[in-house]
RODO-2510 file (C-alpha; in nm, 4 decimals, decimal comma):
residues 340
     n   res          X          Y          Z
     1     m     3,3514     9,4133     6,5982
     2     s     3,0965     9,2206     6,8128
     3     a     2,8221     8,9940     6,6646
     4     a     2,5564     9,2504     6,7642
     5     e     2,7579     9,5462     6,5938
     6     f     2,8004     9,3397     6,2786
     7     a     2,4402     9,2382     6,2682
     8     a     2,3323     9,6040     6,3125
     9     a     2,5723     9,7074     6,0264
    10     q     2,4225     9,4534     5,7891
    11     w     2,0567     9,5057     5,8976
    12     s     1,9348     9,7320     5,6040
    13     r     2,1397     9,5352     5,3528
    14     a     1,9691     9,2065     5,4573
    15     s     1,6275     9,3638     5,4623
    16     g     1,6946     9,5245     5,1261
    17     a     1,7962     9,1905     4,9910
    18     g     1,4492     9,0568     5,0862
    19     v     1,4878     8,8619     5,3998
    20     d     1,2240     8,8818     5,6713
    21     p     1,3445     9,1421     5,9288
    22     h     1,1839     8,9522     6,2194
    23     e     1,3535     8,6374     6,1277
    24     y     1,6915     8,8272     6,0765
    25     r     1,6530     8,9561     6,4266
    26     r     1,5813     8,5948     6,5634
    27     v     1,8885     8,4494     6,3849
    28     t     2,1307     8,7342     6,4681
    29     d     2,0120     8,7627     6,8346
    30     g     2,1535     8,4143     6,8960
    31     l     2,5061     8,4931     6,7663
    32     t     2,7879     8,5160     7,0196
    33     s     3,0658     8,6171     6,7751
    34     v     3,0901     8,7198     6,4061
    35     a     3,2371     8,3727     6,3452
    36     d     2,8960     8,2247     6,4114
    37     w     2,7352     8,4432     6,1240
    38     g     2,8024     8,2095     5,8331
    39     p     2,6987     7,8845     5,9956
    40     a     2,3821     8,0370     6,1430
    41     f     2,2735     8,1869     5,8093
    42     a     2,3556     7,8684     5,6185
    43     r     2,1387     7,6658     5,8716
    44     t     1,8464     7,8996     5,8116
    45     a     1,8880     7,8571     5,4350
    46     r     1,8959     7,4889     5,4619
    47     a     1,5729     7,5023     5,6623
    48     y     1,4035     7,6759     5,3638
    49     l     1,5466     7,4092     5,1299
    50     e     1,3711     7,1536     5,3501
    51     r     1,0488     7,3535     5,3465
    52     a     1,0696     7,3639     4,9657
    53     e     1,0992     6,9862     4,9447
    54     g     0,7969     6,9430     5,1464
    55     a     0,5834     7,2170     4,9931
    56     g     0,2392     7,1392     4,8759
    57     s     0,2639     7,3447     4,5549
    58     s     0,5174     7,4572     4,3128
    59     v     0,4566     7,8107     4,3904
    60     t     0,5339     7,7750     4,7588
    61     a     0,8407     7,5549     4,6682
    62     g     0,9755     7,8377     4,4506
    63     e     0,9231     8,1044     4,7186
    64     f     1,1061     7,8949     4,9719
    65     l     1,3956     7,8323     4,7230
    66     l     1,4276     8,2192     4,6612
    67     t     1,4397     8,2683     5,0401
    68     a     1,7025     8,0062     5,0755
    69     a     1,9107     8,1757     4,7955
    70     r     1,9013     8,5033     4,9873
    71     w     2,0070     8,3419     5,3167
    72     f     2,2844     8,1355     5,1597
    73     h     2,4290     8,4606     4,9835
    74     l     2,4205     8,6540     5,3146
    75     a     2,6109     8,3760     5,4925
    76     t     2,9122     8,4837     5,2944
    77     l     2,9197     8,8504     5,4020
    78     a     3,1410     8,7556     5,7221
    79     p     3,4579     8,5467     5,7190
    80     y     3,3414     8,1815     5,6796
    81     t     3,5424     7,8688     5,5809
    82     e     3,2362     7,7426     5,4012
    83     a     3,1649     8,0617     5,1994
    84     d     3,2348     7,9157     4,8675
    85     r     2,9931     7,6210     4,9327
    86     a     2,7267     7,8745     5,0550
    87     a     2,7804     8,0736     4,7285
    88     e     2,7255     7,7498     4,5263
    89     a     2,4193     7,6668     4,7328
    90     a     2,2694     8,0178     4,6779
    91     d     2,3376     7,9763     4,2997
    92     r     2,1609     7,6293     4,2945
    93     a     1,8589     7,7492     4,4933
    94     l     1,8172     8,0531     4,2719
    95     g     1,8344     7,8317     3,9586
    96     r     1,5850     7,5857     4,0928
    97     a     1,3453     7,8632     4,1991
    98     l     1,3644     8,0269     3,8457
    99     e     1,3058     7,6892     3,6799
   100     i     0,9923     7,6592     3,8794
   101     r     0,8716     8,0139     3,8676
   102     e     0,9943     8,1194     3,5346
   103     p     1,0433     7,8386     3,2807
   104     g     1,1470     8,0826     3,0208
   105     a     1,4458     8,2099     3,2207
   106     r     1,7784     8,1040     3,0658
   107     r     2,1128     8,0362     3,2213
   108     l     2,3979     8,2077     3,0383
   109     a     2,7635     8,1572     3,1121
   110     g     3,0933     8,2367     2,9456
   111     e     3,4491     8,3549     3,0148
   112     g     3,4284     8,5442     3,3390
   113     f     3,0424     8,5498     3,3945
   114     t     2,7403     8,3501     3,4756
   115     g     2,3831     8,4333     3,5463
   116     w     2,0203     8,4289     3,4618
   117     l     1,8382     8,6018     3,1874
   118     r     1,4729     8,6681     3,2741
   119     g     1,1928     8,8519     3,1104
   120     p     0,9926     8,8606     2,7844
   121     a     1,1217     8,6857     2,4690
   122     d     1,0943     9,0282     2,2764
   123     p     1,1775     9,2848     2,5459
   124     a     1,1740     9,6672     2,4961
   125     g     1,5429     9,6468     2,6324
   126     t     1,7864     9,4434     2,8245
   127     v     1,9565     9,5419     3,1606
   128     v     2,2622     9,3755     3,3089
   129     l     2,2888     9,3833     3,6963
   130     v     2,6504     9,3935     3,8082
   131     p     2,7174     9,3096     4,1793
   132     g     3,0099     9,4487     4,3834
   133     l     3,2842     9,3333     4,6077
   134     d     3,0922     9,0866     4,8282
   135     s     2,7482     9,0944     4,6629
   136     a     2,6112     8,8592     4,4065
   137     k     2,3088     8,8023     4,1705
   138     e     2,1068     8,6675     4,4503
   139     e     2,0965     8,9946     4,6467
   140     f     1,9160     9,2156     4,4089
   141     l     1,5987     9,0340     4,3227
   142     d     1,3730     9,3312     4,4034
   143     l     1,5714     9,5410     4,1567
   144     a     1,5351     9,2870     3,8858
   145     d     1,1578     9,2556     3,9654
   146     a     1,1144     9,6406     3,9205
   147     l     1,2872     9,6310     3,5800
   148     l     1,0858     9,3154     3,4724
   149     a     0,7635     9,5115     3,5640
   150     r     0,8598     9,7755     3,3075
   151     g     0,8865     9,5272     3,0210
   152     l     1,2559     9,4851     3,0239
   153     a     1,4699     9,1756     3,0198
   154     v     1,7160     9,1385     3,3006
   155     f     2,0443     8,9467     3,3100
   156     a     2,1576     8,9172     3,6792
   157     m     2,5194     8,8125     3,6816
   158     d     2,8247     8,7159     3,8786
   159     g     3,1458     8,8300     3,7186
   160     p     3,5112     8,7461     3,8006
   161     g     3,5685     8,7170     4,1739
   162     q     3,1970     8,7524     4,2509
   163     g     2,9265     8,5181     4,3899
   164     v     2,9598     8,1620     4,2638
   165     l     3,2643     8,2506     4,0659
   166     a     3,4659     8,3737     4,3649
   167     a     3,5935     8,0305     4,4358
   168     s     3,7601     7,9942     4,0894
   169     t     3,8330     8,3552     3,9660
   170     t     3,9505     8,6869     4,0977
   171     l     3,8287     9,0528     4,0506
   172     t     3,9378     9,2114     3,7310
   173     a     3,9791     9,5847     3,6666
   174     e     3,8988     9,5388     3,2974
   175     y     3,5311     9,4757     3,3574
   176     e     3,4427     9,6381     3,0285
   177     r     3,5717     9,3089     2,8638
   178     v     3,3372     9,1132     3,0676
   179     v     3,0491     9,3395     2,9740
   180     g     3,1439     9,2977     2,6133
   181     r     3,1312     8,9222     2,6407
   182     v     2,7962     8,9345     2,8077
   183     v     2,6522     9,1546     2,5414
   184     d     2,7841     8,9067     2,2875
   185     a     2,6123     8,6196     2,4623
   186     l     2,2869     8,8085     2,5048
   187     g     2,2809     8,8674     2,1310
   188     v     2,1368     9,2187     2,1548
   189     p     2,2557     9,5408     2,0036
   190     s     2,2817     9,7342     2,3289
   191     v     2,2231     9,7013     2,6974
   192     g     2,1598     9,8989     3,0135
   193     l     2,3905     9,8521     3,3061
   194     v     2,3167     9,8858     3,6782
   195     g     2,6086     9,8570     3,9135
   196     l     2,5729     9,8133     4,2912
   197     s     2,8525     9,9114     4,5302
   198     l     3,1916     9,8326     4,3680
   199     g     2,9706     9,7167     4,0763
   200     g     2,9050    10,0933     4,0241
   201     w     3,2652    10,1372     3,9294
   202     f     3,2516     9,8326     3,7079
   203     a     2,9314     9,9666     3,5403
   204     a     3,0576    10,3138     3,4951
   205     r     3,3915    10,1757     3,3510
   206     g     3,1818     9,9544     3,1224
   207     a     2,9721    10,2509     3,0025
   208     a     3,2878    10,4514     2,9133
   209     l     3,4712    10,1827     2,7304
   210     e     3,1981     9,9469     2,5829
   211     p     3,0047    10,1335     2,3122
   212     r     2,7105     9,8928     2,3198
   213     v     2,6045    10,0335     2,6712
   214     a     2,3083    10,2575     2,6047
   215     a     2,2123    10,3491     2,9664
   216     v     2,3699    10,3157     3,3006
   217     a     2,2938    10,3626     3,6701
   218     t     2,5046    10,3258     3,9929
   219     v     2,4026    10,2680     4,3466
   220     s     2,6565    10,3456     4,6169
   221     g     2,9400    10,3171     4,3590
   222     p     3,2832    10,4551     4,4329
   223     f     3,4258    10,7316     4,2211
   224     r     3,7742    10,6700     4,3798
   225     l     3,9349    10,4446     4,6379
   226     d     4,2248    10,5129     4,8609
   227     w     4,3691    10,1686     4,9790
   228     a     4,5555    10,3219     5,2935
   229     q     4,2327    10,4677     5,4292
   230     l     3,9892    10,1801     5,3611
   231     p     3,8639     9,9995     5,6693
   232     h     4,0473     9,6787     5,7635
   233     p     3,7405     9,4498     5,6840
   234     v     3,7091     9,6066     5,3290
   235     r     4,0753     9,5517     5,2692
   236     e     4,0504     9,1838     5,3853
   237     m     3,7626     9,1123     5,1667
   238     m     3,9269     9,2871     4,8674
   239     a     4,2378     9,0764     4,9304
   240     r     4,0338     8,7554     4,9310
   241     r     3,8551     8,8446     4,6127
   242     c     4,1787     8,9682     4,4356
   243     g     4,4011     8,6801     4,5326
   244     g     4,6191     8,8596     4,7899
   245     a     4,6926     9,2018     4,9558
   246     a     4,9356     9,3130     4,6887
   247     a     4,6815     9,2422     4,4189
   248     a     4,4089     9,4006     4,6126
   249     r     4,6264     9,7173     4,6607
   250     e     4,7000     9,7362     4,2969
   251     f     4,3271     9,6890     4,2077
   252     a     4,2145     9,9725     4,4493
   253     g     4,4682    10,1939     4,2923
   254     r     4,2821    10,1620     3,9566
   255     v     3,9516    10,2593     4,0956
   256     d     3,9357    10,6227     3,9819
   257     l     3,6791    10,7510     3,7401
   258     a     3,8273    11,1058     3,6806
   259     d     3,9519    11,0328     3,3352
   260     l     3,6650    10,7873     3,2298
   261     a     3,3679    10,9856     3,3483
   262     p     3,3680    11,2400     3,0593
   263     r     3,3582    10,9395     2,8242
   264     i     3,0276    10,8107     2,9436
   265     t     2,7930    10,9380     2,6785
   266     a     2,4990    10,7219     2,7801
   267     p     2,2311    10,8592     3,0134
   268     l     2,3657    10,8046     3,3606
   269     l     2,1919    10,7959     3,7049
   270     v     2,4078    10,8086     4,0172
   271     v     2,2404    10,7178     4,3402
   272     d     2,4060    10,7727     4,6835
   273     g     2,2994    10,7599     5,0412
   274     g     2,3836    11,0569     5,2608
   275     r     2,4873    10,8311     5,5389
   276     d     2,7092    10,6136     5,3311
   277     v     3,0463    10,7408     5,4583
   278     i     3,3283    10,4870     5,4286
   279     p     3,6824    10,5952     5,4888
   280     g     3,8915    10,5831     5,1644
   281     v     3,5808    10,5967     4,9438
   282     v     3,4846    10,8911     4,7363
   283     n     3,1142    10,8607     4,6495
   284     g     2,9464    10,9192     4,3219
   285     e     2,8705    11,2978     4,3073
   286     p     3,1773    11,3676     4,0855
   287     l     3,0941    11,0953     3,8438
   288     a     2,7442    11,2439     3,7888
   289     r     2,9025    11,5976     3,7529
   290     l     3,1653    11,4939     3,5093
   291     a     2,9592    11,2670     3,2854
   292     p     2,7880    11,4465     2,9956
   293     h     2,4481    11,3198     3,0711
   294     g     2,4851    11,2514     3,4449
   295     t     2,1974    11,2994     3,7084
   296     y     2,2731    11,2720     4,0811
   297     l     2,0176    11,1373     4,3301
   298     s     2,1195    11,1595     4,6905
   299     v     1,8937    11,0239     4,9609
   300     p     2,0041    11,2076     5,2859
   301     h     1,9147    10,9185     5,5247
   302     g     2,0251    10,6421     5,2876
   303     d     2,3148    10,3990     5,3914
   304     h     2,5314    10,1851     5,1804
   305     l     2,3205    10,0308     4,9092
   306     l     2,0277    10,2359     5,0501
   307     g     1,8473     9,9240     5,1778
   308     d     1,6780    10,1629     5,4326
   309     a     1,5353    10,3851     5,1582
   310     r     1,4196    10,1545     4,8751
   311     p     1,1113    10,3532     4,7768
   312     e     1,3080    10,6822     4,7442
   313     w     1,5356    10,5530     4,4638
   314     l     1,4513    10,2097     4,3130
   315     p     1,1506    10,3195     4,1093
   316     y     1,3358    10,6179     3,9905
   317     l     1,6231    10,4102     3,8746
   318     a     1,4009    10,1490     3,7100
   319     d     1,2254    10,4355     3,5169
   320     h     1,5542    10,5905     3,4159
   321     l     1,6619    10,2531     3,2588
   322     a     1,3230    10,2079     3,1002
   323     r     1,3055    10,5556     2,9461
   324     a     1,6684    10,5400     2,8195
   325     l     1,6296    10,2089     2,6578
   326     t     1,2844    10,2476     2,5169
   327     g     1,2660    10,6192     2,4467
   328     a     0,9375    10,6501     2,6455
   329     t     0,8594    10,9562     2,8373
   330     s     0,6511    11,0231     3,1361
   331     a     0,4544    11,3057     3,2867
   332     r     0,7441    11,3737     3,5121
   333     d     0,9838    11,4007     3,2093
   334     r     0,7419    11,6591     3,0499
   335     g     0,7606    11,8991     3,3344
   336     g     0,7416    11,7181     3,6636
   337     d     0,9768    11,8102     3,9646
   338     q     1,3217    11,6933     3,9413
   339     h     1,3808    11,4327     4,2097
   340     r     1,7356    11,4857     4,3618
***
């Protein structure tokens, strides 16, 4: 794949993550190969760190640090020898930004997880954001903001093999154990889960097997994977995150929700993009159909993670979590049109 093709493929994901689309184009237009991706994105991130140091106000410094975190994270999407350092830099930049912008934010870490808890001290509910194969807590800041705006607390995490933990751990299929430890650390009776991409499978599995999950949503989550049909770049990334090709093949073979979907008793929203077609991936419609309280939202023109269709799913997902965790109803629930 050429640098131009790779940049085009990541375009909506990057814009959905919050980077300026014009700057994205300026950075990616200068790439001569995919190998240049990581270094170029990391350089852009470091420029924002320098701007933060010279900022005239703490507000501006915090904004620059959040932008740096996004660019450092996106640097890890292509093969890059310094990917682990970029993930660590993204983690540090996000932490510094939250310390400035939200002094009440708390870092929580335990066996197989780390992340930031944001929101009110006495929230109406708490939502855990679960990243996917190559995503991380720095990628979904707009989703966190939408949930925070609805009075919820948000714990955006990296789990085993994800984000800043990718250098020291590998992906685990038993993600419900991680979710259980997160709920213990949060000290709340129940949580909502949102899983993005492969995180959708983690979240659905957690909802099926961890009884303290009171609401769940998935975005571009797989119902089933077929290792033999997965594109080579996906298999390569999975091998890196699992500790080898054999472990990745075994992991992929466990990604199947046919037996677990009927056990998800919490309200479930499944969001898919109609243009999200990846060989070897069965998308989420069967999950919504088999779960007792599943709802399916398909956006026909949406791609993977639906970065090109944010207004058509993100508010509905945030409302779904808020309603399920607080019991609140809206005019839409009392007779409005069903959005599908």
